[in-house]
C-alpha positions in Angstrom: 18.8 21.8 -28.2 15.1 21.5 -27.3 13.8 18.0 -27.6 10.9 17.6 -29.9 8.0 15.6 -28.5 4.5 14.8 -29.8 2.8 17.0 -27.1 5.1 19.9 -27.4 3.0 22.9 -28.6 6.0 24.2 -30.5 6.3 20.9 -32.2 5.6 21.0 -36.0 3.6 17.9 -35.6 1.3 19.4 -33.0 0.8 22.6 -35.1 -0.1 20.6 -38.2 -2.6 18.5 -36.2 -4.2 21.6 -34.6 -4.5 23.3 -38.0 -6.2 20.3 -39.5 -8.6 20.0 -36.5 -9.5 23.7 -36.4 -10.0 24.3 -40.1 -13.5 22.6 -40.2 -14.6 24.6 -37.2 -13.5 27.9 -38.7 -15.2 27.0 -42.0 -18.4 26.0 -40.1 -18.4 29.2 -38.1 -17.8 31.3 -41.2 -20.5 29.5 -43.1 -23.0 29.9 -40.3 -22.3 33.6 -40.0 -22.7 34.1 -43.7 -26.0 32.2 -43.9 -27.3 34.2 -40.9 -26.4 37.4 -42.6 -27.9 36.3 -45.9 -31.1 35.2 -44.3 -31.4 38.5 -42.4 -30.8 40.4 -45.7 -33.6 38.4 -47.4 -35.9 39.0 -44.5 -35.2 42.7 -44.6 -35.8 42.8 -48.3 -39.1 41.1 -47.9 -40.1 43.5 -45.1 -39.2 46.6 -47.1 -41.3 45.4 -50.0 -44.2 44.2 -47.9 -47.7 45.6 -47.9 -48.2 48.4 -45.4 -51.5 49.7 -44.1 -52.3 53.3 -44.5 -55.4 55.5 -44.0 -56.2 58.4 -46.2 -58.6 60.9 -44.7 -60.3 64.0 -46.2 -62.9 66.6 -45.2 -66.5 65.8 -46.1 -68.3 67.9 -48.7 -71.9 68.9 -48.9 -74.5 67.3 -51.2 -72.2 64.3 -51.6 -73.1 60.6 -51.3 -69.6 59.1 -51.9 -66.1 59.6 -53.1 -63.9 58.1 -55.8 -60.3 57.8 -54.6 -57.5 57.6 -57.2 -54.0 56.5 -56.2 -51.1 56.7 -58.6 -47.6 55.3 -57.9 -44.3 56.9 -59.0 -42.3 54.5 -61.2 -39.4 55.5 -63.3 -40.0 59.2 -62.8 -43.7 59.1 -63.9 -46.9 58.4 -62.2 -49.2 55.6 -63.3 -52.5 54.4 -62.0 -52.2 52.0 -59.0 -55.5 51.8 -57.3 -59.1 53.1 -57.8 -61.6 52.8 -55.0 -65.1 54.1 -54.2 -66.3 54.7 -50.6 -69.1 56.4 -48.8 -66.8 57.2 -45.9 -64.5 60.2 -45.5 -61.5 57.9 -45.3 -60.0 55.0 -47.1 -57.8 52.2 -45.6 -55.4 50.8 -48.2 -52.5 48.3 -48.2 -49.6 49.5 -50.3 -46.0 48.5 -50.9 -43.3 51.0 -50.1 -42.9 53.8 -52.6 -43.9 57.3 -53.6 -47.5 57.9 -54.3 -50.1 60.6 -54.9 -53.8 60.5 -54.6 -56.9 62.7 -55.1 -60.6 62.5 -54.2 -63.5 63.0 -56.6 -66.9 63.6 -54.9 -70.1 62.0 -56.2 -73.3 64.1 -56.4 -76.7 63.1 -55.1 -77.3 61.1 -58.3 -74.2 59.1 -57.8 -72.3 60.8 -60.7 -68.7 61.7 -60.2 -68.1 65.5 -60.2 -64.7 66.0 -61.8 -64.8 69.8 -61.5 -64.8 69.5 -57.7 -62.0 67.0 -57.5 -59.2 67.7 -55.0 -55.7 68.5 -56.0 -53.2 65.6 -56.2 -51.6 65.0 -52.8 -48.1 63.4 -52.6 -47.3 60.9 -49.9 -44.7 58.2 -49.1 -45.1 54.7 -47.8 -42.1 53.4 -45.9 -41.2 51.4 -42.8 -39.0 52.2 -39.9 -37.9 49.5 -37.5 -40.1 49.5 -34.4 -42.4 52.2 -35.6 -45.9 51.8 -36.9 -46.9 54.8 -38.9 -50.4 56.1 -39.7 -49.5 58.3 -42.6 -52.8 60.1 -42.3 -53.2 62.7 -45.1 -55.9 65.3 -44.8 -57.2 67.0 -47.9 -60.2 69.2 -48.7 -61.8 71.3 -51.3 -61.1 75.0 -51.1 -63.9 77.4 -50.4 -64.2 78.6 -53.9 -64.5 75.1 -55.3 -67.1 74.2 -52.7 -69.1 77.3 -53.5 -69.1 76.6 -57.2 -69.9 73.0 -56.5 -72.8 73.9 -54.2 -74.2 76.2 -56.9 -73.9 73.6 -59.5 -75.6 71.0 -57.3 -78.4 73.4 -56.5 -79.0 73.9 -60.2 -78.9 70.1 -60.7 -81.3 69.6 -57.8 -83.7 72.1 -59.4 -83.4 70.3 -62.7 -84.0 67.0 -61.0 -87.1 68.4 -59.3 -88.4 69.7 -62.6 -87.7 66.3 -64.2 -89.6 64.6 -61.4 -92.5 67.0 -61.8 -92.6 66.3 -65.6 -92.3 62.6 -64.8 -95.3 62.8 -62.4 -97.2 64.6 -65.2 -96.3 61.9 -67.6 -97.5 59.4 -65.1 -100.8 61.3 -64.6 -101.2 61.2 -68.4 -102.4 57.6 -67.9 -105.2 58.8 -65.6 -108.4 60.2 -67.1 -110.0 62.5 -64.5 -112.3 65.0 -66.2 -115.5 66.9 -66.2 -117.3 67.8 -69.4 -120.5 68.6 -71.3 -121.5 67.6 -74.8 -124.1 67.9 -77.5 -125.1 65.2 -80.0 -127.8 63.3 -81.8 -129.2 59.8 -81.7 -130.6 60.1 -85.3 -133.9 58.9 -83.9 -135.5 59.8 -80.7 -134.1 61.8 -79.1 -132.9 63.8 -82.2 -131.0 66.3 -80.0 -129.1 65.2 -76.9 -127.1 67.1 -74.3 -125.2 65.5 -71.5 -122.9 66.3 -68.5 -120.4 63.7 -67.3 -117.3 63.2 -65.3 -114.6 60.5 -65.2 -112.5 59.4 -62.3 -109.4 57.1 -62.5 -108.8 55.1 -59.3 -105.9 53.4 -61.1 -103.9 54.3 -64.2 -105.6 53.8 -67.5 -108.9 52.7 -66.1 -111.7 55.1 -65.3 -115.3 55.2 -64.0 -117.6 57.5 -65.9 -120.9 58.8 -64.4 -123.2 61.3 -66.1 -126.7 62.1 -67.2 -128.0 62.6 -70.8 -131.0 64.7 -71.8 -133.0 64.2 -75.0 -135.2 66.6 -76.9 -137.1 66.6 -80.2 -138.9 63.6 -81.7 -138.9 62.3 -85.2 -142.6 61.7 -85.0 -144.6 64.5 -86.6 -147.6 64.1 -84.4 -145.5 64.4 -81.2 -146.0 67.9 -79.8 -143.1 67.6 -77.4 -140.6 65.0 -76.2 -138.0 64.7 -73.5 -135.9 62.0 -72.0 -133.5 61.7 -69.1 -130.8 59.0 -69.1 -128.5 58.6 -66.1 -125.7 56.2 -66.8 -122.6 54.6 -65.3 -119.7 53.3 -67.4 -116.3 51.6 -66.8 -113.6 52.4 -69.4 -110.0 52.1 -70.4 -108.0 55.2 -71.4 -105.0 55.0 -73.8 -103.1 58.3 -73.6 -101.2 60.0 -76.4 -97.6 61.0 -75.6 -98.5 64.6 -74.7 -102.2 65.3 -74.4 -105.4 63.5 -75.1 -106.0 59.9 -75.9 -108.4 57.2 -76.9 -111.0 55.7 -74.6 -113.3 52.7 -74.7 -116.0 51.7 -72.2 -119.2 49.9 -71.4 -121.9 50.3 -68.9 -125.6 50.7 -68.3 -128.3 53.4 -67.7 -132.0 53.9 -67.1 -134.0 56.0 -69.5 -137.1 57.9 -68.6 -139.0 59.5 -71.5 -142.3 61.3 -72.1 -144.2 62.1 -75.4 -147.0 64.6 -75.6 -149.6 64.1 -78.3 -152.9 65.7 -78.9 -154.7 62.8 -77.4 -152.5 62.6 -74.3 -149.1 61.6 -73.0 -147.0 58.5 -73.4 -144.5 57.8 -70.7 -141.7 55.2 -70.9 -139.0 53.7 -68.7 -136.4 51.3 -69.9 -133.1 49.8 -68.7 -130.4 49.8 -71.4 -126.8 48.8 -71.7 -124.3 50.6 -73.9 -120.8 50.5 -75.2 -118.9 53.6 -76.2 -115.6 54.7 -77.8 -114.1 58.1 -78.4 -111.2 60.4 -78.9 -110.0 63.2 -76.6 -107.9 65.9 -78.3 -105.7 68.3 -76.4 -107.4 67.4 -73.1 -110.3 69.6 -74.1 -112.3 68.2 -77.0 -114.2 65.0 -76.8 -115.7 63.2 -79.7 -117.5 60.0 -78.8 -119.9 57.3 -80.2 -122.2 55.1 -78.2 -124.3 52.1 -79.0 -127.3 51.6 -76.7 -129.8 48.7 -76.6 -132.6 47.5 -74.3 -132.4 44.1 -76.1 -135.4 45.1 -78.2 -134.3 48.2 -79.9 -130.8 49.3 -80.9 -129.8 52.9 -81.5 -126.6 54.9 -81.5 -125.5 58.4 -80.4 -122.8 60.7 -81.7 -121.6 63.4 -79.4 -119.1 66.3 -79.4 -118.2 68.3 -76.4 -115.8 70.2 -74.1 -113.8 68.4 -71.4 -111.7 69.8 -68.6 -109.1 67.3 -67.7 -107.5 67.3 -64.3 -103.8 66.6 -64.0 
């Protein structure tokens, strides 16, 4: 019969002590391995759901100043809007979580308006990560030739329309300028009874104009005057208030120098006088001028009513 001692490995006492001493070690190793596995699982989950950089690339289109990029994400079997971006480049760098996606590109015309009719088809793509691999996921799309042709024709029509609008806008801008040449007939109700004048206006800036002309007078109210004539060169500064389409109102003031001559039986009477005048009038359809002027040499005050033809430059 084998003798049982304390240090005998087969001794029940030794086995009990060894079991007691080793149990904490086993539990510690097991717990360490479990925590290590759990931490790795958490890290892997975080990595798989992390944001991944991708670049979407497409072919440039003519008459385009930018692109709207629409990205939808597949969730629960249906696509929903995930990202909307605008760029002037022919690519877009995005950061996306893993998943299934689709995107399309909508060009913007030269006015910056999105052109839905020329939008690309939806392109499906995936975002995923493989250990040790950095993926570019470059997706190239483009408009087909028929779409590009239709789009170019449409843009050409729009460009023509824009040019026409610009021309009309320039005309509307020129409406505020009063550049003209004209002739008129009128009366001063006193000497001269009949007047005729030729004048022109020039607008160095919008709404304001400079008028230069010369008036001629005939016929005197005096019975003993055998003949009468006068010459009145003048210079005015005025303001023009245009109508929405053609014509407008004008107001001005200036000065002139009148030279006149009466012929009587006993001889001639010549006169020269400096005068200032104010005037106002109405231009209709850019062709008909109706004006009234008040003139004085600070000794005598008279007025003139004139009607005439005006050619207005645009």
